[in-house]
N, C-alpha and C positions, 0 to 999 in steps of 0.2 A: 504494500500500500504506500502511496506517495505521502510525503509530509507536506502539509499545507500551512502556509503562514499568511496571516492577515497583514497586508501591506498598506500602511497609512497613505502612501503616495498614490495608490490606485483605488483605495477604498474597497478592496475586495480580497478574498483569500486566493492565494496563488500557490501552485506547486513549487516547492523549494528546489531551485536549480543553482548550485553553487558556481561561482566564477571559475574555480579550479576544481576539477573532479576529485571527490574524496576529501576536500578540505573546506573548512569554514573560517572566514576571517570576520570577526565581529567587534563592535565598539559600542559600549554603553557610557553615556555621560555620567561622570562621577560628581562628587560634592564640591562645594566651595567651603573649605574648612575655616569658618570664622566663629563657629559656636558649637554647642554640643550636638552630637548626632541624635536625630530624633527618628521616630518610627517611620516617618515619611521617607527617610533615606533608605530604609530597609527594603522598600518594595521594588524599586528599579534594580537594586543590587541583587535581591533574591530572584527577580525575574531573569536577569542575565545569567545568574548562577545555574538556574534550572534549565534554561535554554542550552547553555554550554554542556551541561551534563547529558541532556537528552541527545544532542548531536553526537556526543562521544558514544553513548549507548547504541546509536544507529551506525556506528562504525566510522564516523568522520574524525579527521584530525582537526583540532580546533586551536586557533590562536585568538585569545580574548584580551582586548585592550580596554582599559578604562583610564580615567584621569583625575587629577586634583587641580582645581583652579586655585592655585596657591598665591596669586596676586589679583586683587579685585578691590573695588570700592568698599565692599563690606569688611574685608580684612583690614584695609587701611583705617576705616572708621573705628573698628574694634581696637586696633593698635593705639590709636589716639586716646580712646577711652581708658585703656589699661596702662598707657605709658610705656609700652614695650614695642620693639621692632615688629613690623608686619610678618617677617619671616618666623618670628617666635610664635605669633598667634597661629599661623598656618601649620607650623610643625606640631604644636600641641594638639590641635583638633584633628590633624591628620592621624596622629598616633592613636587618639581615642577611637576614631572611625575604624582603623585597622584592627584594633583590639576587639571591637564589637563584631567586626566581620569574622574574626577568628572564633569568638564565642558562638556565633550563629552558624558556623560551618560554611560560611560563604567564602569559598576558597578557589574558585575556578579562574579568576583573573590571572593572566600570565604576566601582565605588566601594567603598573600604574604610572602613567606619564604625568610629569609635573610641568606646568607652564613655564616656570622660571628656569627650567633646564632645557627649554626649546626656543629660546628667544631668537637665535640665528635663523632657525627654520621659519619662524613667524615673520621676521623682517623680510626674508627672501620672498615669501609668498606675497606679502603686501607690495613689495617692489615690483614683482611681475604683474600684479593686478593694476598698478599705476601705469606701467609700460603698455599694457594692453588697452588702456582707456576705460577700464571697468572701475577704477578708483581714482581719487584726486586728493592732493594735499591742500590743507588750508591752515595756515598759522601753526604748523607743527603737528596738527591732527591729520589723519588720513581717513576719508570716508569712501565707502562703497556706493557706487551709483546704481540704485535699484532699477533705473530705467534702461540700463545697459543690458538687462536680461529680459528677453521677450516674455518668458513664461514665469517671471517672478511671482510667487504666490501659489505655485502648483501644489505644494505640500499641504498648505492650510486651506486651499480652495477659496482664496479671496483675491480680489483684484486690488490694484494699487489705490483706486478710488475708495474702495471699502475700507482699506487699512488706514488711509489718511483721515477718513471721516471718523473712524473709531479710535484714532490715536489719542493717548493720554499724556503724551510728553509735550513739553513746550517746544515750539518751533525754533530751530537754530537758523538764523537768517544766512549763515555762511553755507548752508547746505543747498545743493542744487534741487533736491526734492526732500520734502519733510520726512520721508521714510528712509532716507539714506542713513547708514549706520557706521559707527566708528570701527575701523580696523586697527588704528594706532592712535593713542591719546598722548598729547603733549604733556610733558612733565609739569607738575605743580609743586610749589615749595613744600618741602618736608615729605614728599612721596618718593618711593623707589623709582628709579629710572634707568634706562639702558640707551646707549647711543644708537642712532639710526640715521639714514639718509635725510630724514625730515626733522632731525634734532632729537634731543633726549626725550624719552617717553616710555610708555608701556603698552602692551597689547590691549585691544578691545576684547570683549567677552567672546564673541563668536569665532574669531579667527583661530583661536588656540586649538579647538577641536579639529578643525579642518587640517591645520598644519601637522598635528601629531598623528591623526588617523592616516593621512596620506603617507607620512613617513614610514609608519610601521606596517600598514595594511595594504597600501597601494590604492590606485584608483579603481573604482567599481567593486569595492569590497562587499561582502555579503549582507551583513546585518548591522544596522545602526539602531540603537535603542535608547530609551529614556522615558521620563514621565511625559504624559500628554500635555502638561503645562509648558513643555519645551517646543511643541510643534511650531508655534509662532511666539516670538520671532527667532528663537535660537536656531532651530533646525532648518527653518526656511532660509535663514541667512547663511547657514553652513552650505546648503545646496548651491545657493547663488554664487558665493565667492569661490567654492571649490570647482564648480563646473566652468566658471569663467577662467579660473587658473589653469585647469587641465585642458579645457577645450574639448573634452571627451566625456560627455555624460554617459551613464549615471555616476554620480559621486558614490552613492551606495545603492545596492540593488533592492533591499527590503528594509522598510522602516517600521520598527515595532515600538509601540507606545503603551505603557501601563497606565491604568487609571489612578487617580489620586486617593490617598487615605483621607477620609472625612471624619469629622467629629460633629455630631448633631447635624449631619447632612451638609456641612460646610467644609471646604478644603482646609486641611491642616497646614499651617505655615508659621514660620517664626514671625513674620510681619504681622499676622493676626493675633499672635500671642496665645494661640490655642494648641500649641504643639506639646507632645509628650516625648520626653527623651527616651532613647533606647535603653539606657541604663535603668531608668525607673521601671520599665516593663520587665527587663531581664532580672531585676532584683525580686520580682514577684512571680515570674513564670519561667519555666525551663525553656531554653532556646528551641527545643523540638516542638513545644506547644505553640510558640510564637510562629515558627515556620508553618506548622499545620494550619493555624488560624489564617495566615496570609495566603497559603496555597489553596484554601478551601473556596476561594473566589477566583474566577478567571482573571488573568492579569489585566485584561483590557477594561474590566468593569471597575467602577469606584468601590472602595472597600471601607465600610463604615466601622470605625474603631469602637470597641466596647469591651469592658472588663468581662461582661457576661459571655461575649463571643470567645474571648481568650480562655475563660474557664471551661466552656463547652469543648473547645479545641483540645485543651489539656486532657479532659476526660476521654475524648475520642481517641487521642493518640495513645493514651494509657491502655486502651483496649487492644491496640495493635501490639504494643510492647509486651503486654501480658500474654497475648496469644503466642508470640514468638518465644517468650520465656517458657511457656507451657510446652511448646513443641520441642524446644531444646532440652527441657527437663526429661521428656520422653526419650529423646535420642541419646541422652547421657547414659541411659540404662537404668533398670530398676534397682535402687539400693535396697539394703535389707529392710529399711523401715517403710518403704514406699507402699507396701500392701498390694503389689501386683498379684501375689499368690492368692489373694482373696477373690480375684475374678474367677468365676466358674469356668472350668475347661469344657471343651466339647465344640461341636460344629455349629451349634445354634447361635447365629449372630444376625442382628437386624441391620448390620452395616451395609451400605451400598458403596463399594469401592469405586465402581464405575462412575457413580454420581460425583464422588469427591475428585476423581481424576478429571472429570469434565469441568468441575468448579475451578480447579487449578489452571487448566488450560484456558478457560474462558476469562479468568482474571487477567492473565498475561495479555490475551487478545484485546480485552476491553481497555486495559491500561495503555497499550500501544496505540489503539485507535483514538483514544482521548488525546494523547500527546501528539499524535500525527495531525490532529485537528487543531492547529494553532496553539499547541501546548496547553491543552485544557486540563490543568492540574486538579480542578475540582472533581471532574469525572475520573481522573486517574486515581485520586484518593478514594473515591467511592469503590473502585475496583479492589483496592486493598482491604477496605472494610468488609466487602462482600466475601473475600477469600478468608479473612479472619473469622467471620461468622461460620462459614462452611467448615473450617478447620476445627473450631470449638465444638460444633455439632458432631463431627465425625469422631473426635477423640474422647468426647464425653458420653458417647453411646455406651450403654452397659455391655454391649458385646465387643467393644474394642479391645484388641490385644496388640501389644507393641512387638510385632513380629511379622516376618514375611512381607507380603505386598502392602499391608497396612503400614508397616514401619517405613517402607520405601516411599509411600505417599506422604507420610509425615515429614520425611526428610525433604521431599520435593516442595511441599507447601512452605516449610520453613525457609528453604533457599529462595523460593519465589518471592515470598513476602519481604525478606531482607534485601534481596537483589533489586526488586522494583522500588522499594522504599529508598534505597541508596541512590537511585536515579533522581529522586526528588530531594536528595541531600540529607536524608535522615540517617542517624547513627543508631542502629538497633542493638549494637553490641553492649551498650550500657544497660539495656533491659534484659540481658541474658539472665537465666534463672540462677542456679546455684554456682555457676561457673565463676562468678565474681561477687565479692562483697567488699567493695572499695579496695580490691586488690589484696585483701588480707585472707590468706588461706587458713590461718588459725581461727579467725572468726567463723569462716565457712565450716570448718570441721566441728567446732563447738556447737554451731547451730544444728548440724546433722545429728550430733549426739543427743542434744536436747529433744529433737523431734523423734528420735528413736525411743527415748524414755516416755515421751508423750504417747507414742503409738502403743507401747507396752501397757500404759495405764488405760488406754481405750480398750485394748483387748481384754483387760481384767475388769472392764466396766467401772473403772475408778474415774468417774466423770469429773469429780472435784479436782483431782490432780491434773487431769487433761485440760480443764478450763483454766486452772491457775497458770499452767505453763503458757497457754495461748495468750492469756490476758497480760502476763508479765512481759512476754515477747512484744506484744502490741505496744506497751508503754515504752519499750526500748526502741520502737520504730521498725519492728519486724512484723509484717502481716502474714498470718498463716491461713491458708485456704485449704480446706479438706475437699478432695475430689474423689471420684469413684476409684481412682488408682493410687490414692495416698495423698499426703499433704504436700503442698507447695508453699514456698516462702518467698517473700520479696521485701526489699527495704522500702518503707513508706516514704 
């Protein structure tokens, strides 16, 4: 089945055909590190992470580039407020962002390009645009002439007249057209500046992404992504300046845009003061739950933030981890205390192995179909939950025995669940059953011993001792679950 991608440029789903067979070159716009990382930053980062992972699952070699806008008006303003150099502001919040990405398991970016490390490439690109007549210098500034591109506005589907009528910026009389945008900004007192043919200054916002993506990915690269708030003016202007520079459209083949995170149906942003920092959320919820919450809505749709939604996602993901822990518990083999011998022997079973085999195969098929349809993570997650439900029904059937074809099915289900979850970036090894207790084998062994004593008490019908052990373990953060095949434990 072909992989289809919704292309903002054409406003339709298109089969994905890479520029270079077997390879994917992709770029997602990164943050401007002038303040704390908020949950709005997580969505484009997570979208890019999952897109890269799925391309790799499909067998592609992926090079994924992102960026830090480490010089910008906002960074300069923050440096003045704090009385520290702009570079220090950018470095501090860049570190925070990368730390949060590590916690979230967002690790598919191959290179983060920084604006301040690519000034020569930016200056060269501006110089070529001036030479081609697509840009013009004025008093040390350099502007792109939007009228030089016949199809300017093709990404946002707006004409220059519509843009001009809706413009919210004061008109600069030095511009040839009110919608012309800065490629290079003349230096102001107290601001960082670099020498250029037009005098000391610094890059405009839009030129950086064009210069860096063309350097590392080349013209006509495959995927350009970011939040849908960047469609205009940022991505529109990237297309204009890049295609004027190369003279060979397209600058990028497919444009992917994620919907915004909203709070009370309003876009979350620092400027509105309604943003929630990523650290606040990660202090309250495990990163896997946050990932599950975000992926439960298709990336192109707005995502309404709520604590209830995060709590629901945490419980939902716990069902998956518990299922995998249960399956691995079975595959570990029946320890002496597990009670497998209590299952009656004989051929009378109500299990339907064929049905479970079909459920495993259908889960993989449904997962791939969902992801092939413009990376529909919501339906992909649903396939995982369906498989978990089928696995629990199969292994909790009174006739289940951990042997033969049934055990092979358990192994296949466990591998399928963990493997498909990994495509979405989930780390299921942390949810393994008795294999790990914070890496402490002594604790693991002691728990097994205590559970053996509890099983002995249950066989002797000493319910008071059995309940006492369970309750005391519960107060220590160990949850004990009695199953038809013996007890399972997990850290609460």
